[in-house]
C-alpha positions as CSV (number, residue, x, y, z in Angstrom):
1,M,36.6,9.6,-6.1
2,D,34.9,13.0,-6.1
3,V,31.7,13.2,-4.8
4,L,30.6,16.2,-7.2
5,S,30.6,14.0,-10.4
6,S,27.4,13.0,-11.4
7,K,29.0,10.6,-14.1
8,K,29.0,6.6,-13.8
9,S,28.6,4.1,-16.5
10,S,25.2,2.6,-16.6
11,I,24.4,-0.6,-14.5
12,R,20.9,-1.3,-16.6
13,E,23.0,-5.4,-17.1
14,E,23.7,-5.5,-13.6
15,V,20.1,-5.0,-12.6
16,S,16.4,-6.8,-12.8
17,P,14.3,-5.1,-15.3
18,E,11.6,-4.0,-12.5
19,E,14.7,-2.1,-10.8
20,W,15.7,-0.4,-13.4
21,K,12.5,0.7,-14.4
22,L,11.8,2.2,-11.1
23,R,15.4,3.9,-11.4
24,K,14.3,5.6,-14.1
25,E,11.2,6.4,-12.6
26,L,12.7,7.8,-9.7
27,A,15.6,9.4,-11.5
28,A,12.7,11.4,-13.7
29,A,11.2,12.4,-10.0
30,Y,14.5,13.9,-9.0
31,R,14.3,15.9,-12.0
32,V,11.7,17.3,-12.1
33,A,11.2,18.2,-8.5
34,A,14.6,20.1,-8.9
35,D,12.9,21.9,-11.9
36,Y,10.2,22.9,-10.0
37,G,12.2,24.1,-7.1
38,W,11.7,21.8,-4.5
39,D,15.0,20.9,-4.1
40,D,17.2,22.0,-1.1
41,M,21.0,21.5,-2.3
42,L,22.3,18.4,-0.8
43,I,19.2,17.6,1.2
44,T,16.5,15.6,1.3
45,H,15.5,12.4,-0.3
46,F,12.9,10.4,-2.3
47,S,13.4,6.9,-1.9
48,A,11.8,3.8,-3.4
49,R,11.7,-0.1,-2.4
50,V,13.5,-2.3,-4.8
51,P,10.6,-4.8,-6.3
52,G,11.2,-8.3,-5.0
53,A,14.4,-7.3,-2.7
54,D,14.1,-7.7,0.6
55,G,14.3,-4.6,2.3
56,H,16.4,-2.7,-0.2
57,F,15.6,0.8,-1.4
58,L,17.2,3.2,-4.3
59,L,18.3,6.9,-2.5
60,N,20.3,9.4,-3.7
61,P,23.7,10.0,-3.2
62,F,25.1,11.8,-1.0
63,G,26.7,15.0,-2.4
64,L,24.7,15.4,-5.5
65,L,21.9,17.7,-6.6
66,F,18.5,16.4,-7.9
67,E,19.4,17.8,-11.4
68,E,22.5,15.1,-11.7
69,I,20.4,12.2,-10.6
70,T,20.5,9.1,-13.3
71,A,19.4,5.8,-13.0
72,S,22.5,4.7,-12.5
73,N,23.8,6.9,-9.7
74,L,21.2,6.0,-7.5
75,V,22.8,3.9,-4.6
76,K,20.8,1.1,-3.2
77,V,20.9,0.8,0.5
78,D,19.9,-1.5,3.3
79,Q,16.8,-0.8,6.1
80,D,19.6,1.0,7.8
81,G,20.7,3.0,4.8
82,N,24.1,1.3,3.9
83,A,25.0,0.3,0.5
84,V,24.2,-3.1,-0.7
85,M,25.6,-2.7,-4.0
86,P,29.4,-1.3,-5.4
87,T,28.8,2.5,-5.6
88,E,31.5,5.2,-6.2
89,Y,29.5,7.8,-4.0
90,A,28.8,8.5,-0.8
91,I,25.7,7.4,1.7
92,N,24.3,9.7,4.1
93,P,22.5,7.0,6.9
94,A,21.8,9.2,9.0
95,G,19.2,11.0,5.7
96,F,17.6,7.7,5.8
97,V,16.0,7.3,9.7
98,I,12.8,8.6,8.4
99,H,12.8,6.7,5.0
100,G,13.8,3.6,6.4
101,A,11.5,3.5,9.5
102,I,8.2,4.1,7.3
103,H,9.3,1.5,4.7
104,G,9.9,-0.9,6.9
105,A,6.4,-0.8,9.1
106,R,4.3,0.3,6.1
107,D,4.1,-2.3,2.7
108,D,2.2,-0.3,0.7
109,A,4.5,2.6,1.3
110,H,6.8,1.6,-2.0
111,V,8.1,5.4,-3.1
112,I,8.5,8.3,-0.2
113,L,9.7,11.8,-1.2
114,H,10.8,14.7,1.9
115,T,11.1,17.9,0.8
116,H,12.2,21.3,2.6
117,T,10.1,24.2,0.4
118,V,9.7,27.3,1.9
119,E,5.9,27.2,1.4
120,G,6.2,23.6,3.0
121,M,8.4,24.5,5.8
122,A,6.2,28.1,6.3
123,V,3.2,25.8,6.5
124,A,4.5,23.6,9.3
125,A,5.7,26.4,10.9
126,Q,1.8,27.6,11.8
127,E,0.0,26.0,14.8
128,D,-3.0,24.9,12.7
129,G,-1.2,23.5,9.7
130,L,-2.5,23.1,6.6
131,L,-6.5,24.9,6.4
132,P,-9.7,23.7,4.8
133,L,-9.0,26.6,2.5
134,T,-8.9,25.1,-1.7
135,Q,-10.2,22.8,-3.3
136,T,-6.4,21.4,-3.2
137,A,-6.0,21.2,0.2
138,L,-9.5,19.2,0.5
139,T,-8.0,16.6,-1.6
140,V,-5.2,15.8,0.9
141,Y,-6.9,16.9,4.5
142,S,-8.3,14.0,5.5
143,D,-5.3,11.9,4.7
144,L,-3.0,13.9,6.0
145,A,-0.7,13.3,9.2
146,Y,1.9,15.5,11.8
147,H,4.8,14.8,13.3
148,D,6.3,17.1,16.2
149,F,9.9,18.6,15.5
150,E,12.1,16.8,17.7
151,G,15.3,18.2,16.2
152,I,17.7,16.9,12.7
153,V,16.4,13.2,12.7
154,L,19.7,11.7,13.4
155,D,18.7,9.4,16.1
156,A,16.7,6.0,15.7
157,D,14.7,6.1,18.9
158,E,12.7,8.8,17.4
159,R,11.1,6.1,14.9
160,E,9.0,5.1,17.7
161,R,7.3,8.3,18.0
162,L,6.9,8.7,14.1
163,L,5.4,5.6,13.2
164,P,2.0,6.3,15.5
165,A,1.6,9.6,14.1
166,I,1.8,8.8,10.8
167,G,-0.4,5.5,11.1
168,D,-2.0,4.8,7.6
169,K,-1.8,8.2,6.2
170,N,-0.5,9.2,2.8
171,N,0.1,12.6,3.3
172,V,2.5,13.9,6.3
173,I,3.5,17.8,7.2
174,L,6.5,17.5,9.6
175,R,6.3,20.3,11.9
176,N,8.7,23.1,11.9
177,H,10.4,21.4,8.8
178,G,9.1,20.2,5.8
179,L,6.5,17.7,4.1
180,M,6.4,14.0,3.2
181,T,4.2,11.9,0.7
182,L,4.3,8.3,0.7
183,G,2.8,6.0,-2.6
184,G,2.6,2.6,-3.8
185,T,4.4,3.8,-7.3
186,V,6.5,7.4,-8.5
187,G,3.7,8.8,-9.8
188,E,1.3,8.7,-6.8
189,A,3.7,9.9,-4.3
190,F,4.7,12.4,-6.8
191,F,1.5,13.6,-7.5
192,R,0.4,14.0,-3.7
193,M,3.7,16.2,-3.3
194,H,2.4,18.5,-5.9
195,T,-1.5,18.6,-4.3
196,L,0.2,19.3,-0.8
197,Q,3.0,21.8,-2.2
198,R,0.4,23.6,-3.7
199,A,-2.3,23.8,-0.9
200,C,1.0,25.1,1.1
201,E,1.8,27.7,-1.4
202,A,-1.9,28.7,-1.7
203,Q,-2.4,29.0,2.0
204,V,1.0,31.2,2.5
205,M,-0.2,33.2,-0.1
206,A,-3.9,33.9,0.9
207,Q,-2.0,34.9,4.4
208,A,0.0,37.3,3.3
209,G,-3.4,39.0,1.4
210,G,-3.8,40.0,4.6
211,K,-7.7,39.6,4.7
212,K,-10.2,37.5,6.7
213,L,-10.0,33.9,5.2
214,I,-12.8,31.5,4.3
215,L,-12.5,28.0,5.5
216,L,-14.6,25.6,4.0
217,S,-17.0,23.9,6.0
218,P,-16.8,20.1,7.1
219,E,-19.4,19.1,5.0
220,V,-17.5,20.5,2.0
221,Q,-14.7,18.9,3.4
222,D,-16.3,15.4,3.4
223,R,-18.1,15.8,0.0
224,V,-14.9,16.8,-1.6
225,D,-12.9,14.3,0.0
226,A,-15.3,11.4,-1.2
227,Q,-14.8,13.2,-5.0
228,S,-11.3,12.6,-5.0
229,R,-10.9,9.5,-3.7
230,V,-13.1,8.5,-6.6
231,A,-11.3,10.5,-9.1
232,G,-8.1,10.4,-7.9
233,A,-7.4,6.3,-8.6
234,P,-5.5,6.8,-12.0
235,L,-3.8,9.8,-11.3
236,G,-0.9,8.0,-10.3
237,Y,-0.1,6.0,-13.2
238,F,-0.6,9.2,-15.6
239,T,1.4,11.1,-13.4
240,G,4.5,8.7,-13.8
241,E,4.3,8.6,-17.4
242,A,4.4,12.3,-17.5
243,L,7.1,12.6,-15.0
244,L,9.3,10.3,-17.5
245,R,8.3,12.8,-20.6
246,K,9.3,15.7,-18.7
247,A,12.3,14.5,-17.6
248,A,13.5,13.3,-21.1
249,R,12.4,16.9,-22.0
250,L,14.7,18.6,-19.7
251,D,17.6,15.8,-20.2
252,P,17.4,12.9,-21.8
253,G,20.6,11.7,-20.2
254,F,18.4,11.1,-16.7
255,S,17.7,7.5,-17.5
256,D,21.0,6.3,-18.3
């Protein structure tokens, strides 16, 4: 099989309507992330728990770029990253170590996005991590966790340290590595990633200016956190719908 081929006949009739809807949403997230420049060639994953399935998840096939992902070529895997549905594509089970651990431990983590953006890695390499520099940073500040780098995540025993580090947080900086966000829906996780990514971009640019930085006070941090919790509730839904529209404009073939 040619792993570089992104063509696959539609599997719409082989899965439930709920799974097909999720497949389109996740494929849209891959396509928009590629358009934003968040992809890293063949590396990193976006994953989503399949509705009604016991421990089954959707994941990008190994060997395809984010811009090649479609609703049909997403692979369905079990908790360990093994295919549970016939697929012509290669799978990288090792790449699912982080995702599988969190999906298994967090019932609310239906969707997990992981990136290696330049700005995300830059902030992940800083001892103080994300700084309270901007309104954008403060909207994720109290919901942010860190996990120390131990090497390429191939060992299952790292899960024992990863899960306590993340706890109940939905935004994660993997130190010296990259960013990760969790959500109940694709739109929710994507909105969180967009916010975390923008906060990192702003921080790197502010630091490059060479001037003294203005750190926002704990009082302002608390105020913005409270405001964000009220205003942020519907953003996941609207983001999910927006991703589908944008992906369709980029290439309507994503939903095949």
